[in-house]
C-alpha positions as CSV (number, residue, x, y, z in Angstrom):
1,X,116.9,139.7,56.7
2,X,113.6,141.0,59.3
3,X,113.3,137.8,60.2
4,X,117.2,137.3,61.7
5,X,116.4,141.1,63.1
6,X,114.0,140.4,64.6
7,X,115.4,136.9,66.9
8,X,117.9,139.1,67.2
9,X,116.4,141.3,69.0
10,X,113.8,139.1,71.0
11,X,117.1,136.5,72.1
12,X,118.7,140.1,73.3
13,X,115.1,142.0,75.2
14,X,114.6,138.3,76.7
15,X,118.5,137.3,77.8
16,X,118.6,137.3,81.5
17,X,121.4,135.4,83.1
18,X,121.5,132.7,85.9
19,X,123.3,135.8,88.3
20,X,120.1,138.1,87.7
21,X,117.8,135.5,88.6
22,X,118.9,135.1,91.8
23,X,119.5,138.1,92.1
24,X,115.7,138.6,91.7
25,X,114.8,136.1,94.0
26,X,116.4,137.8,96.0
27,X,115.2,141.1,96.3
28,X,112.2,139.4,95.8
29,X,111.9,138.4,99.6
30,X,110.7,134.6,98.8
31,X,111.5,131.5,99.9
32,X,112.6,128.7,97.8
33,X,110.2,125.3,98.2
34,X,111.5,122.8,100.4
35,X,112.1,120.6,97.1
36,X,115.1,122.8,97.0
37,X,117.1,122.7,100.2
38,X,118.8,119.9,99.7
39,X,120.1,119.5,103.5
40,X,116.9,117.8,104.5
41,X,118.2,114.8,102.1
42,X,122.1,114.8,103.8
43,X,121.0,112.5,106.8
44,X,117.7,111.1,104.6
45,X,117.2,107.3,106.6
46,X,115.3,104.1,104.2
47,X,111.5,103.6,106.5
48,X,111.4,100.5,106.8
49,X,108.4,100.2,108.7
50,X,110.3,97.4,110.8
51,X,110.1,95.0,108.1
52,X,113.5,93.3,107.5
53,X,113.0,90.7,104.7
54,X,110.4,89.8,102.3
55,X,110.5,86.5,100.2
56,X,107.7,85.5,97.1
57,X,107.2,81.8,96.4
58,X,105.4,80.5,94.0
59,X,104.9,76.6,93.6
60,X,103.9,74.1,89.9
61,X,100.3,73.4,89.2
62,X,99.2,71.0,86.2
63,X,100.8,73.1,84.0
64,X,103.4,76.2,83.0
65,X,104.0,77.6,85.6
66,X,107.1,79.2,87.0
67,X,108.0,77.9,90.1
68,X,110.7,80.0,92.6
69,X,111.7,81.4,95.5
70,X,112.6,84.7,96.6
71,X,113.7,86.2,99.4
72,X,114.4,89.9,99.6
73,X,116.8,91.9,102.9
74,X,116.7,95.6,104.2
75,X,120.1,95.3,103.0
76,X,119.6,94.9,99.6
77,X,120.8,91.4,99.2
78,X,118.4,88.9,96.9
79,X,118.4,85.4,96.8
80,X,116.6,83.8,94.1
81,X,116.2,80.1,93.4
82,X,114.7,79.2,89.7
83,X,112.9,76.1,89.8
84,X,110.6,74.8,86.8
85,X,109.3,77.5,83.6
86,X,111.5,80.3,84.6
87,X,114.4,82.4,82.8
88,X,116.8,81.0,86.0
89,X,116.9,77.6,86.6
90,X,119.3,77.3,89.7
91,X,120.9,79.1,92.5
92,X,121.5,82.7,92.3
93,X,122.5,85.8,94.4
94,X,122.8,89.5,93.7
95,X,122.4,93.2,95.3
96,X,119.5,96.1,94.9
97,X,119.2,99.7,95.9
98,X,117.0,100.1,98.2
99,X,115.3,102.9,96.1
100,X,114.2,99.4,94.6
101,X,112.5,98.7,97.5
102,X,111.1,101.6,98.7
103,X,107.5,101.3,97.1
104,X,107.4,98.1,97.4
105,X,107.9,98.1,101.6
106,X,105.0,101.7,101.4
107,X,103.1,99.1,99.5
108,X,103.1,96.5,102.3
109,X,102.4,98.7,105.4
110,X,100.1,101.0,102.4
111,X,97.8,97.8,102.4
112,X,97.9,96.1,106.1
113,X,100.0,93.0,105.3
114,X,99.4,91.8,108.7
115,X,96.6,91.8,109.0
116,X,95.5,90.0,105.7
117,X,94.1,86.3,106.1
118,X,96.5,83.8,106.3
119,X,95.1,81.6,103.8
120,X,93.6,82.3,100.1
121,X,92.0,79.2,98.8
122,X,89.7,77.7,95.9
123,X,87.6,74.5,95.7
124,X,89.9,73.1,92.3
125,X,93.6,71.1,92.1
126,X,95.5,72.6,89.7
127,X,96.5,75.9,90.3
128,X,99.0,77.0,92.0
129,X,99.7,79.0,94.7
130,X,102.1,82.3,95.5
131,X,103.0,82.5,98.9
132,X,104.3,85.6,99.8
133,X,106.5,86.7,102.8
134,X,107.2,89.5,105.2
135,X,109.0,89.3,107.9
136,X,109.1,92.6,110.9
137,X,111.4,92.3,114.0
138,X,108.8,91.3,116.0
139,X,107.1,89.2,113.7
140,X,106.5,86.8,110.3
141,X,103.3,86.3,108.1
142,X,102.8,84.7,105.2
143,X,100.1,83.9,102.8
144,X,99.8,81.6,100.9
145,X,97.7,82.8,97.7
146,X,96.4,80.0,96.1
147,X,94.2,80.3,91.9
148,X,94.9,84.0,92.6
149,X,91.9,84.2,94.6
150,X,93.5,86.7,96.9
151,X,92.5,90.2,97.4
152,X,93.1,92.6,94.1
153,X,96.2,94.3,96.3
154,X,98.0,91.1,97.5
155,X,97.6,90.1,93.1
156,X,99.1,93.9,92.7
157,X,102.2,93.2,95.8
158,X,103.0,89.9,94.2
159,X,103.9,91.2,91.0
160,X,105.8,94.2,92.4
161,X,107.6,91.7,93.9
162,X,108.3,89.4,89.9
163,X,109.1,92.7,88.9
164,X,112.1,92.3,90.9
165,X,113.4,90.3,89.1
166,X,114.5,92.3,86.2
167,X,116.2,94.7,88.2
168,X,118.5,92.7,90.2
169,X,122.5,91.6,89.1
170,X,122.7,87.8,89.6
171,X,125.7,86.1,90.1
172,X,125.0,82.2,89.2
173,X,126.0,79.8,92.1
């Protein structure tokens, strides 16, 4: 019985309504952090860093390398061609939400993709190439990363773009 009486007293003592919290806040004179101010999100513009299109193409090798072409436009439209050793064979189109592109576009800008070398290669002949493409209003850059010899930042971008394949709602053409 004492246990229940103690619980009742504690809950009664600490019971504060939402209106009480608002009143206490107003009396304190402290302003709310900006993250509670939704007005700054009403006119939020999707930041593309000038990028209009991104793409990825993986070529074949002397083994079971997945080969496909992926193209994504900033309106969220996605084009895919699966050729060998992939789950989706053939041509597919789909759509992704812009929030799914935000981090990839920021990463492209952060690694200064347009300043990377055009070709990364190694003196062997049995590996695949990964072509990564970024197009802006004024130029296009395609990087050939043969045998994953490019920098880790390029490999990470390739992985981020490949991951998008699982997030698209596909329509078979």
